[in-house]
Every structure is written in C-alpha cells, then in structure tokens.
N, C-alpha and C positions, 0 to 999 in steps of 0.2 A: 463535722465529720462526714466523709464520703460513705454513702450507703447504697445498697442495691435499689431500694425504693426511690432514692433521689435520682439515680441514673435512669430508671425506668420512666419516671416522670419527664425527665429531659428528652428521652427518646420519643415520647408521645408528643411533646411540644414541637420537635423538628419533623414529626410525622414519618418516622422510619421504624416504629416499634413493630409493625407487621412483618418487617424483613428480618428481625432478630430471631435467631434460633437458640442462642445460648448467651447468657450473661453472668459473669462472675466478677466480684469486686474483692481484691486482696490488697488491703492497705490503700495506696494511691495508684495501684495498677488496675485497670479496667479491661477485662477480657470479653470481647464481643465476637460472636460468630453471626454472619449475616448471609442472606441469599440475595443476589443482585436481581434487579427487575429483568435484566436481559443478559444472555450469554456473551454479548459483544464485549470485547476487551475494553473499549473506550468507555462503555457504560460502567463497568466495574471500577475503572480508574477514577471516573467522575465521582462515583459514590465514595470511594476511599478518600479522595481529596476533600470532599464536602464534609465527611465525618470528622476528619482530623482538624479541619478548620473550625467546625462547630464546637468540638470539645475544647480546643485551645482557647476559643473565645469565651466559652462558658466557665471553664474550670482553671484556666491558666496552665503554665508549664509543669506545675507540680503533679498533675494527673497524667499518667502515662497510658495512652490508649493502645491496646494490643488487639488489632483487628484482623479477622479472617473472613474473606468474602468468597463465596462459592457460587458457581453458575446454577441457575434454576433448571429443573427438569424440563425437557423439551415439551412445548405446548402443542396442541393440535395444529395451530397455525404454522409453527415451525416445522412440524412433521410433513405438512402439506407442501412445503417448499421443495422437497426433495424430488429430483427428476434425473434421468440420464445416467451416465456411467463415467467412471474414471478413465483417464487415458493411460493405458498400460505402460508401466515403466517410468511415469512422471510422478515424482514425490510431492512437489509443492508448486502450485501455480500462483504467481504474484502479478496482480494488475498494477501497472504504473499509470496513474491517472493525473489529470489536472483540471481545475475548474474552467480555465481559459487558455487560449493559445498564447504562444510567445514567451512562456516561462522557462523554456529549456528542458521540457519533460523528456524528449527523445535523447538529448545529450546526457541527461542523468541516467536514463535507462541503459544506454550504450556503455557508459562508464561503470555502472553497477554490474552489468553483465560480465565485462572483462575482469573486474575486480574479483567477483565471485569465482571466476574461472582460475585466476591467479591464486586464490586461496585454496584451490584443490577441488572445488565442486564441479560437477557436470552440469553445464548451463545451456539452456536454449533461449532464444529471443524471437518472439513473434511480433512483427511490425503490423499492428492492427489499424494503423492510420491509412485506410484505403485511398483517401483522396490526396494525402500529402506524405507519401512514404519517404523517410529520410535515413532509415537504418542502413540501406546499401551504401550510401555516401559516407556515413559516419564510421562504418566498419570496413571500408575499402573493398567492397564487393560489387560495385557498380558494373553492370554488363554481364554478371554471372547468371547462369541459367540452371535451375535445379534439374537433375536427371531423374529418370524413373528407375526404381529398383524393385525387384520382386521379393516380397516377404510373405511366407506362408501361402503362396499361390496368388497373392494379390499385388498389383502394381501400385507402388506408393511413391510420393515425391521424396527425394533425398535432400534435406536442408543443406544450404550453403554453410561452410564452416571457415572461420578465421579467428585468430587470437584465442582459440579454445572454445569458441561460442558457436553453436548451431543456430542458423537464422533462416527465417522465411519472411518474405515481404511481397506485396503486390508489385513492388518496384522491380522484381526479378522477371515479371511477366509482361510488363508494359514498357514501351520505349522511354528513353530519358526525357523526351519533350512531348510525350503523349499524355493528354489529360484523361483521367478516369472519370467518365461522366455516367454514373450509375445511380439508379434509384436505390433506396435502402435495402429492399429484399435481395437485389442482385449482389450488392456489396456484402451483405450478411452471408449469402450462399458461398461467395468466394472465400470469405474468411473461415467459414466452417470447413471448407475443403482443405485449407492450409493447416487447420488444426487436426482434423480426423484422417485426412488422406495423405499424411506425411509420416515418414519413418523417423521419429524423434529418438528412438532408442531409449536408453536409460538416462534419466535426468534427475538431478537433485532439485533444480529450479527451472521452471519455464517462466520467464518474464514476458508479460504482454504489454507492449507499448500502445496504450489506447489513444485514440484521437482526443482532442480537448472537448470539454463540455460533457453533456449527458444526452444520449440519443440512441438510435437504432443499433449502432455497432456495440455500444456498451451492453444493451439488453441482449444482443445476440451472444456475446461472450459469456455473460453470466447464466444464460439459459443453456448454452452448449457445453460448458466445462465447469468442473467443481473448483472455483477460485478459492484458494486457501486464505488469501488476505489481500488488501489493497494498500498501496503506498501513494500518498498524494504529494505532488510537487507544486510549489508556489514560489512566487517572489514576494518580498516583504511589503509592497505597497498595498494600500487599503483596497483598491479595486480588484486586485488579484485575490486577496484573502477573502473578500466577500463571495467570490465565486467558489472558493475552497469549501465554504459551508454548504453550498449546493451539491458539490461533488460528494462530500461526506454524507449529506442527507440521502443521496441516492443509494449509496452502499448500505446505509443503516435503515432503509425502509423495511417495514415488517415483512414484505413479500420477497425481499432480497437478502438482508441480514448477513452481509459479508464483513468480517472484522477489518477495521482499519488499523494496520500495523504501525502507522506513524506518518509524520509530515516531514518532507525535506524542503528546506528553504534554499532555493537556488538564487544566484546573484545577490547573496546575502550582504556582501560588502565588496568594495573595490580595493584591490591591492596593486599598486603599480610595481612593475618589475624592478625599478631603481630604488624603491622604498618598501621592501618586502615585509617589514614589521608594521607598516601603517595600514589602517583600515578606515575607509571612507564609506559611510552608510548612505549611499546615493538614493536608494529607494525606501529608506526608513530603517529603523533599528528595532529588533526584537518583535516584529509583527507576528511572525510565525510562532515564536515562543509563547507570546501572550495568548494567541488563539488556541494553541495546542493545550495550554493549561486550562483554558476555558472549556474546551471540549473533552478534556481528560484523555488525550492521546499523546504519545511521546514525540519529541523532535528527534529524528534520526540523524540529521546532519545539517550543517550550514555551509553551503558551497559558495566560495567567493567568485566574484566577477573578475576573472583573470584572462588576459589576452590569449595565453597559450591554450586555454580550454577551447576557445573558438577556433583557433588555428589548427589544433589537433583534430577537431571534428571535421573541418573542411578538407583535410588531407587524408582522412580515413584512418587515423591512428589515435584512439581515445586518450585523453590526457592522463587518465589513471594508469596508463602503461609507462609513464615517465618515471623510471626507477629513482628512488631517493628524493623525489620532489615533494613539496608541501601538498600538492593536489593529490598525489598518490596516497599520502597518509590520511588525508581528509576522506577520500573515498573508501579506504580500508576501514576507517572508524565508522563511517556511515553504513557500510555493508555489514559490519559486525553487529551494530545496533539493530539493523533490520532482522538479522538472523536471530538475535536474542529475543526480539519481539515475537518473531515467528515461533520460536521454541516455547515461549510463554503461552502463545495462542494455542499451539498444539497440545500443550499440557492441560489447559483448562477447558478446551472445547472439542467436541467430536469432529471428525473429518467433514469438511464442507462437501456437499454434493451440488450438482448443477441445479440451478434455481428454476422452479416452475412458476411462470408468471401467467396467470389466466387473463388478466387485463390490467392495464396501467391507468385506466380512467378512474378517477375518484381516489386514487392512492395518495395519502398525505405523508410527506417526509417525517421521519422521527430522528431526532438528534440525541 
C-alpha cells in the first residue's frame, strides 16, 4: 500500500527531499509541491522530467504524480546581477544565438521577425553581428541609411523599416565591400549606440541577432539591456550540438542567468521540391530533440533545408512571407511556441534586468 512515509523515504533516496514543501498521498495520487534549485525555466523543466521518470521507474504507471514546481526566492547573488535600466517602450528582448557559425541563425532571426510582424506584433530586429552583418541583405534594405530624428530634444537614429520590422545593423553604416576591423571595446560601443541612441518606439519584441559563439558582443548585450530570454539555433549534427551546450552554459551562468526559451533545429531535414512529402535527414535525425530533452528545454521548431529559403534570403524576401506555403506554416508554429515559452517565463519569473558582470575570470558554467 502506498503511504506518505514510503514516498518520503523515496524522496530522500533520490535526494530531493529538501526541495519538497508539501506532500500528500490520496490513494494512488501523490501530490508534491517543490521549490526548484534555480528560477531558470530549463532547470524547472529538468526537475519535472527527472521526478516523473523517477516515480514511473519506482512505482509504475498505477501511481499518478501531481507535481507543482515553483521558483525560489531571489538569492543575494541573483539580486547582485541587476544593473542598468529598461529600454522605454520595448516589452520583450529576445536574443537569437548559436554555438557556432553556419547554422542559419540570421536566416531564422529574419524569418521569425517577419512572422511575428505578420501575427500582429510590433517587432524590431537588431543585427548584433558587427563583423558579418547579413540582415540588410536578408530583409532587402541594403544601401539604406538611418536618418536622425529629434525625440524629446535628443537626436536619435530612426531604424530602417521593411515588412513591418524595424531594423538596425552596422551594415547600414559601412560600405558593402568594407571590412569592419574593430577591437572588442569599439564594436561593443557601436552596438550600444544602436541600442540606446535609436528611436525604436513601442515594440512587443526586439530580436537581437547575435554573432556565433560566446564573446565580447554577447557580454556587451547582456550587460547593456535586460534580455527577457534566449533562443538557441543549431543544426542536427553532433559538432553543432556540442557547441549548443556551450551557448546554453553561457546564458545559465550564475552571474548571467538568462532563461533559455528553447532550441530551434535548422536544416533539420531535406525536402526536394519535386517530392514535398519526403524527408531526408542529411545531418542526422532528432539531435536537437534529444539534447533539448536532456537539458530540459523545449524544441520550438524544426526548420527544413529547402532551396526556396536560401533563395528568398538572397533576394531579401524571407521565405516565411510566402503565403500558403509549408515554410510559412512551420515558422508560424515556431513563433507561436516561442511566444508560449515566453509567456510561461514571464509568468514564473520576475522581469530580467541588465546583468552586472564584475569579472568573467574564474566563472564556471552551470547547466
């Protein structure tokens, strides 16, 4: 017979008894309230998955676990992260990141931006890839130059707008064939100017297309603005997914602690135009799904490798704008899942403020 004492012993065995705040056993239903180790969404999800697996393994399907996990109270460390101020008028800031280059992160960012705009949201897109800006090409704004507007007695840059998306990029200030050869501090200063000295107006979302990897630009962004959450883009192969772990580890470091909203698997499978029902898993199958389950974060979407996506990006009209197409539906589903994850994050966590990083030396990643 299932008893409260038996469940308490089991919780001690799996070393989570210190997290439990309430335990009730009614027949074969077990009600448990717990406090997560961390307020990060992926940590709560990880705990939930681990608990359900442990109970299923120990007691079988006849025992129904009814679990409620809440966020812990902010610690002194978390309180010390807070710095800076919000950008007036901007509701949510989403960092679009990748562990390595060549996974199509900017393509995903551009398509997500136009999809959110089509869904009725007010959207901005900041191209933070100082050394390889591609957003002007992908959104057909090459050669455009931001103009100055006066707002409350201050001269600000007016973002370029197309397809309902407001954009800024270093590509609007440098020539098409001009290399940007800057040291980290200079690049960070230029980026901060595009964030703070711009008239973004009222936005539901500001997507920030980060450069690949982890470095100066990433630290500048998370120090300067209150990032609401991060979306990680990867391809299915092992070498790309190995770098995803590093990217997620950066966002979940104790001194940064930015929620990861989910993972988008780009180039998930190949579908030829003449065989639209066929899927060929060129780079591997379910790599992102398996990793996401392991890390306790959701998969927001699986974007296929389709020729029209590349062609659309090259001509400056994102593929998500193709009315009635399969790729439009996939991006709508991906954007919806991202918004759902964001709503869940905003429900469970306080607003993120810009991060104060005193030093990066000696900091060890937490996953």
